[in-house]
C-alpha positions, 0 to 999 in steps of 0.5 A: 500500500502506498500512502499519499503524504499529502493526507498527512499535511494537517492544519495546525491544531491541538487535536489530530483528526484521527489517531496516527498509530494504525495508519503509521503501522502500514507505512515506513515512518522515515520516508513519510516524515521526509516527505512531510517535513523535508529531508534537511529538517528531519536529518538535522533533528536526528543528527542533533540527538545522535550527537548528544547520545554518542557523546555519552557512549551510545553506539546507534547500531540500529539506526532505523529504529532511532530515525523512526522514533524521532520521525514518529514523534515529530509527526505526532506533534505536527512540527519538525522542531524538537523544541516543540515537543513536550514531556506529556507527549512523550509520556503518552507515546510511551504508554500507548504506542505499540510500534516496536521501533518507537518503544525500543528507543523512546527512552534514549530520545527522551534523555537526549531531549532533556539534555538539550533543554527541549523537554522538562524531564526525561521519561522515568527509567524502570530501574529502581522502581519501589517495590509495592505490597499486595494491599487487597489480599486480605492478610493485613487489616486496612487500619494497620496498613494505613498506619504503616503507610503513614509512618513510611511517608513520614520516616527519614531513615535511609533504609526505611524499607527494611523497617516497613516490610517487617511491619507488614509481617507484624500486621499479618500476625496480628490479623490472625491472632489479635484481629481486634488490634488496629494500630500501634496505640492498642499495644500493651506490655502483655501483647508485646511479650506475646509477640516477642515469644512468637518471634522467637518461634517464627519460621522462615516464610511465616507471615511473609507475603506470598510473592516473597515466599516464592523467591525464598529457597525451598530448602530454607522454608519452614526452618527457624529464623536466624537470630539476626532476622529475629533481631531486625523484626523486634527492632522494626517494632521498637522504631515504629512505636517510638516514632509514633509516640514522639510524633504525638500520633499515639499516647505514651503507654509503654516503653518500646525499648523495654517491651520489644527488647531482644531476648538475651538468648537471641543476642548471645547467638549474634556475633562477628561472623564475616562471610569470607569467600573460600580462599581457593575460590577467591584466588580464581576470582582474582585471576578472572578479574585480571584476565577479562576479555571482550568475549567474556562480556554479556552482549546487548541482545536483539542481534546486537553483537556489542557488549553492554559496557566497554571492556575497560569499564568492566575491568575497572569495576572488577579491579575495584571490587576485588582489591579496594574492599569497598561497599557496592554503593561506594563503588558506583559513586566513585567520581572521575579523577578519584585516583592519585599516584605518588609522584616521588620517592617517599621514606617511611619514618618508622622503618626508613624504607623507601617507597618508589615513585608510582608504587603507591596508588591512592583512591578517594572514597566518597561520603558513605554511611559510616564516615566522611570522604577519605583517601585509602591506599590501594593496589596499583592494579586498581589505579592502572585499570581506572586510568585505562577506563578514564582514557576511553570514557566518553567525555560528555557524560551527564552530571548526575545527582549524588543522593548522599551529598546532593551534588551534581557530579561526574560519576566514574562508572557512567556510560550512555549518560547513566551511572552503573546500577548498584546491583550490577556487581551482584547480578552481572559482574560476579556471575561473569567472573565465576563463569570465567574462572569456571567455579560456582557462584556460591560456596559453603557460606552461600552465594558470593555477593558484593559485600563478601569481598569486603570481609574477605579482603579485611580478613586477609589483611588482618592475617597477612605475614605483616598484618594490619592491626585492627585500628589500621583496618578501621581506617582502611575500611572507613568505619566510625566504630571499632566494633564495626571492624570486628565484625569483618575479621576472622583469624585464620585457623592455620595462622592461629595453630602456628601461633599456638604451636610457637607459644610452647604450652607443653614446654612451659610445663615440661623441661627436657634434659639430655641423658646418656645411657651406658648400654654395656653396663646394662647388658652386662648386668653391672647396672643391677650391681649398683654401678653407674649406667645413667648420666644426666647432663647438668652442663657443669657435670653429670648426675649419676642418680637414676632418680634424678627427675625426683630429686629436689636439688635437680635445679640447684645441685648440691654436689652430693656423692652422685655428682661427677664434674665434667673436667675429670678425665674419667667422665670425658672418657665416659661421654665419648664411649661409643656404646653410650646412647643419647636420649632426652627425658621430659621433666615436670617442673615445680612452680619455683623451677619454672620461675628459675628457668625464666627469671635467672640468677637471683631466683637460683640463689633463693632456690639454693638457700631454700634447699640448704637443709633438704637431704640429698639422695645420698643422705646429707643436706647441702649445708652438711656437705659444704661443712664437710668440704670445708673441714677437709681443706688443709690450711697452712699455718703462717707465722706473724709477718711484719713489714720491714721498716725502710732504712733511714738515710 
């Protein structure tokens, strides 16, 4: 069918004489628009929009759909001028037009029109749509739902959705067990205690929305709630009732903090439990991040062979996620120019070690939920990939609003005028790296997620050969409280085992001494006749008492008849005999002997004085032995000697 273009030359009016969609479905839109408006005007309009989009990184491989969308909008508006278009017209086309080429590209066109100032705002993206609940399913009373919606509209919490949806779960519990309760003002201490008990027995999927239960793993349904989930549910009620009382919506009848306090038994089950990725899997993920290729990237679909994002951008995101220990929100909010390199050699004051130029890369982290903006050192590989992406990044990207600072900024990971989604790491990047590394996207702790990399990196830095202490890690992770850092750390069991082994717990309670056994004396029977066969090495001599380990004087030898000094020729021969067997014997030390080993000479002297009157294995005490030795010493008597007086001159 050939349509006469003259029939489309309507007089200027605000109402079309007949709807265009059925008519334009029968013809080619671009030739008709050229006939109506002229080829020069149509080409000028399309090229102006394409120039804006190409500056953002759009590559219009499907030129026909884009030209058809622009032509359709101009025909609907009865004007070849882009400035005559309006947001209302584009919104109506987006909702009602059934032409595929128009629906495929109208969002791009609306963004370009907004950037050029032709319309007041672009069409809303479907990304980030707020999740809604089924309000008419009868599981929640209308009064309770109205209170929850009222609180949701008034609350200023950053993550108020994490409180709102647990409140709906409370409403379903009330609707079954206490249908007479219509709002927060009806709560009493007795009802609060009953609810706390119910939470303690709650199962996974219980009192949840039907659509939510379908998304839960079948293996988890019916199992008891985790302690953290119970804590969040009670915390939601505390916040809800506290706000309602402070805002004067309800009278103060109870203390929410007391009434919905998390039971001690539940709080004791909650502690630091970092979700660290298994070491072998993490090593393969790092390899995949450093070896990404174009063929590994997902394509746009619809026969388009181009990847969704350029390879340099994906590499940079992967490097930041694998090495910088950042939250996903911090990663997607990094700004252009966030990398700074060390420009000269720097000497570390403590160790006098010289850090060469370009050996350290610094990354500027934006304001986050626990700290203000700060700078942290990262691996040079991060700076290298970010610099590579900045070199090819389209320069004319739109400035977007940073929702935390309310500033219009150039986000680093922005392409086609849109910042990368916060869910990109979990939904696209991690599955991509796992496929590249040929590993599953979950381990024994569950799915590998964006935040688990933060805990993995923190624990590796804490357990390194030259580790960061907890205070340094606090600054590295950007935490405000030290308790937040503790939840990310886990001591490596292998490293802990090495430390325990080196601590020498057994050696602190046992001592070893070298013993020489005379095998000839044992085999010949001389040992049974009382001859020496066992020699304990005391360092300065030998003790031939077979029961030396039980001797009270073993650490302060009194040199009784069992003692033989090493300087005698006989004992040197004994030590050198080939038939002597060397061995080590463990000895249980007393508390005084343990102190003697660790404290030294002063305690040794005290031990000698303490054992002065304790009998030796030979019988006499050390004091008696000393007296005997003194009496046996011969003294040469000397006559009185007088100094001879010097002769006088």
